[in-house]
C-alpha positions as MATLAB code, in Angstrom:
seq = 'MTPDTHDQYAPESSLNPRGEFGDVFDFIVCGSGSSGSVVAARLAEDGTASVLLLEAGGDDAAETVSNPAQWPLNLGTSRDWGFVGQPAPGLNGRRLPLSMGKGLGGGSSINVLVWARGHKGDWDHFAAEAGDDAWGYQSILGYYRRIENWQGAPDPARRGVGGPAYVAQPQVPQPVAEAMLRAASTIGIPVYDSPNGEMMEGPGGASIAELRIRDGKRESVFGSYVRPLLSQPNLTVLTDALVT';
ca = [
      54.655  103.096   17.073;
      53.034  104.502   19.976;
      49.221  104.236   20.628;
      47.740  107.732   21.103;
      45.382  106.271   24.367;
      45.059  103.183   25.454;
      42.909  101.395   28.260;
      43.838   97.810   29.295;
      41.510   95.193   28.491;
      40.161   93.784   31.716;
      37.932   90.489   30.569;
      36.365   87.661   32.679;
      40.055   85.760   32.888;
      42.166   88.529   34.421;
      45.342   90.002   32.867;
      48.573   90.447   34.448;
      49.512   94.109   34.822;
      51.292   95.543   31.396;
      53.959   97.062   34.479;
      55.065   93.053   33.997;
      57.042   93.850   31.074;
      56.981   97.471   31.137;
      56.973   99.044   27.391;
      59.325   96.957   25.947;
      57.644   94.056   23.790;
      59.148   91.328   21.335;
      56.412   91.981   19.139;
      53.428   94.322   18.561;
      50.468   93.735   16.603;
      48.385   96.624   15.356;
      44.982   95.364   15.308;
      42.825   92.649   17.225;
      41.029   91.765   14.016;
      40.941   88.318   12.427;
      44.099   88.370   10.968;
      46.078   90.537   13.645;
      44.155   87.925   16.283;
      45.523   84.864   14.893;
      49.261   86.425   14.471;
      49.266   87.719   18.542;
      48.029   84.094   19.728;
      50.713   82.187   17.413;
      53.567   85.156   18.993;
      52.145   84.267   22.398;
      51.304   80.880   22.756;
      54.856   79.100   23.701;
      55.170   81.651   26.539;
      58.586   82.952   25.232;
      57.859   86.011   23.249;
      55.962   89.200   25.089;
      53.467   90.353   22.689;
      51.430   93.652   22.364;
      48.349   93.543   20.304;
      46.737   96.838   19.983;
      43.059   97.645   19.372;
      41.832  100.961   18.123;
      38.385  100.226   19.014;
      36.679   98.884   22.340;
      35.895   95.298   24.115;
      33.808   92.550   22.866;
      31.132   92.761   25.672;
      28.151   94.709   24.186;
      25.115   92.284   24.069;
      24.653   93.270   19.751;
      28.247   91.578   19.301;
      27.738   88.342   21.553;
      24.115   87.849   20.089;
      23.896   86.768   16.824;
      20.537   88.086   16.113;
      21.792   91.366   16.464;
      24.763   92.084   14.303;
      23.193   94.433   12.245;
      22.429   96.729   15.035;
      26.737   97.108   15.312;
      26.827   98.820   11.715;
      27.256  102.037   11.843;
      28.316  102.412   15.071;
      31.471  103.437   17.403;
      31.937   99.119   16.471;
      32.316   99.970   12.730;
      35.096  101.940   11.372;
      32.275  103.280    8.585;
      34.201  102.886    5.482;
      32.571  104.036    2.270;
      33.078  102.736   -1.304;
      33.304  104.992   -4.442;
      30.540  106.655   -6.355;
      29.590  103.673   -8.642;
      27.897  104.766  -11.838;
      25.311  101.484  -12.292;
      24.020  102.668   -8.888;
      23.423  106.311   -9.997;
      26.188  107.652   -7.778;
      25.680  106.272   -4.906;
      28.447  104.905   -2.282;
      27.767  101.919   -0.816;
      28.344  101.223    2.873;
      31.796   98.892    3.934;
      31.580   97.980    7.130;
      34.696   96.887    9.091;
      34.874   95.904   12.318;
      36.316   98.059   15.278;
      36.881   96.790   18.341;
      38.327   93.527   19.892;
      37.589   90.669   16.839;
      37.619   92.860   14.144;
      34.849   92.205   11.670;
      34.436   88.777   12.942;
      32.307   90.507   15.751;
      30.018   92.292   13.707;
      29.888   89.844   10.441;
      26.941   87.707    9.945;
      29.035   84.832   11.704;
      29.277   82.855    8.660;
      31.960   80.554    8.046;
      32.538   80.354    4.557;
      35.879   78.845    3.300;
      37.683   79.487   -0.416;
      37.015   77.345   -3.774;
      39.460   75.085   -5.034;
      39.071   77.107   -8.142;
      40.037   80.482   -6.281;
      43.152   78.596   -4.480;
      44.715   76.478   -7.469;
      44.276   80.380   -9.319;
      46.004   81.624   -6.628;
      48.844   78.785   -6.604;
      49.257   79.186  -10.240;
      49.520   83.113  -10.321;
      52.222   82.426   -6.858;
      53.676   79.872   -9.059;
      53.810   78.560   -5.584;
      51.893   75.020   -4.834;
      51.552   75.606   -1.121;
      48.743   78.252   -2.023;
      47.000   75.395   -4.230;
      43.267   73.667   -2.800;
      45.070   70.531   -1.289;
      47.946   72.655    0.355;
      45.519   74.784    2.104;
      43.471   71.685    2.537;
      45.778   71.095    5.547;
      45.710   74.525    6.882;
      41.860   74.562    7.080;
      41.542   71.557    8.992;
      43.758   72.325   11.223;
      42.308   75.817   12.310;
      38.454   73.808   12.298;
      36.792   72.312   15.322;
      34.094   71.343   13.013;
      30.970   69.760   14.776;
      29.142   68.338   11.727;
      28.829   64.504   10.375;
      33.230   63.821    9.996;
      34.938   64.359    6.653;
      38.255   63.570    7.710;
      39.876   64.686    4.214;
      37.933   67.930    4.349;
      37.257   69.047    7.978;
      39.144   69.752   10.895;
      38.408   68.590   14.580;
      40.169   70.258   17.155;
      41.253   73.123   15.932;
      40.606   77.138   17.275;
      37.668   77.519   15.249;
      34.263   76.419   16.527;
      32.384   75.765   13.108;
      28.847   74.168   13.407;
      25.488   74.314   11.054;
      22.547   75.999   12.674;
      20.291   74.196   14.674;
      17.299   74.946   13.687;
      17.936   76.921    9.934;
      14.979   79.283    8.478;
      12.294   77.685    6.507;
      13.175   80.361    3.916;
      16.427   78.423    3.725;
      15.228   75.032    3.591;
      12.497   76.316    0.780;
      15.837   77.715   -1.507;
      17.434   74.316   -1.436;
      14.133   72.626   -2.471;
      13.739   75.171   -5.424;
      17.751   74.755   -6.131;
      17.249   71.132   -6.372;
      14.431   71.068   -8.849;
      16.094   73.667  -10.840;
      18.994   70.854  -11.394;
      21.458   72.761   -8.400;
      22.814   70.302   -6.482;
      22.421   70.415   -2.631;
      25.280   69.412   -0.387;
      24.902   68.758    3.153;
      27.607   71.565    3.806;
      28.880   74.331    1.542;
      32.593   73.863    2.602;
      33.317   70.173    1.813;
      32.972   68.314   -1.416;
      30.959   71.722   -2.922;
      33.922   74.008   -2.649;
      35.532   71.034   -5.189;
      32.566   70.933   -7.754;
      31.285   73.983  -10.490;
      28.175   74.956   -8.027;
      25.822   73.848   -5.663;
      23.678   75.590   -2.616;
      23.873   74.345    1.180;
      22.977   76.068    4.604;
      25.603   78.012    5.349;
      27.527   77.422    8.671;
      28.041   79.564   11.368;
      30.613   80.391   14.380;
      28.099   80.412   17.100;
      29.012   78.485   20.507;
      26.182   77.793   23.201;
      24.125   80.739   21.216;
      26.658   83.182   21.153;
      28.869   84.735   18.711;
      32.668   83.255   18.722;
      34.873   85.924   17.122;
      38.355   85.069   15.769;
      39.548   87.269   19.127;
      37.795   84.603   21.305;
      39.113   81.769   19.644;
      42.363   82.275   19.510;
      43.400   85.599   22.073;
      40.929   84.853   25.037;
      42.249   81.316   25.805;
      45.601   82.687   26.539;
      44.884   85.919   28.300;
      45.907   84.638   31.680;
      49.527   84.395   30.195;
      51.675   87.160   31.358;
      53.375   87.701   28.173;
      50.319   88.767   26.411;
      49.211   92.163   27.266;
      45.998   93.658   25.099;
      45.270   96.646   24.994;
      41.759   98.611   23.318;
      41.227  102.326   22.575;
      44.391  101.947   21.255;
      44.751  103.694   17.960;
      47.906  103.173   16.007;
      49.260  106.243   14.078;
];
């Protein structure tokens, strides 16, 4: 697989020239979205393997990416693959947009920044279907704790601190969010301090969403996993590199 065109990504943390490894790499990861960023970082982190991370889109320097309030402005632009769904009979034949991020960070650079973990019932269902308890909720909790750098109230059984993914509750929730929680409580829906802790183990509930915002700016998965490693000579990131 070769990129059709490419520009070397030159972030604030300088990257060693591509020529240091030439055109030969131990691993080539296609796509710098949430999955690709994690894979590339895990392969490169110990410094022994040379890793090339290819991204079809451009960089993540735009204010529409970094400014959480501007996230809708990315939809339908060059930072969106622009996929659409099949015509839906229930929508009078309309095809709904299926926005997916194109650029460093992929969807985690254009989404609404919510950190939402899977429900216990979902994970246990996956485990049952796979016949493998490693997919079950109790097992997955260990991965969540490893991933998170949770900024809220301590919950050692369910939340992690010191991981790569910064997660925090909004400092000033919107008044409509507070009103919705009060309304939920009024009609008997339990209200939780966090949507990703105990609430994910019960039949339902309401809570204010947690966000991937650090110091007022979006933190994508690329920002969490890959950017801290960009100074390593064994990691090369190429943008505008469409793989065919």
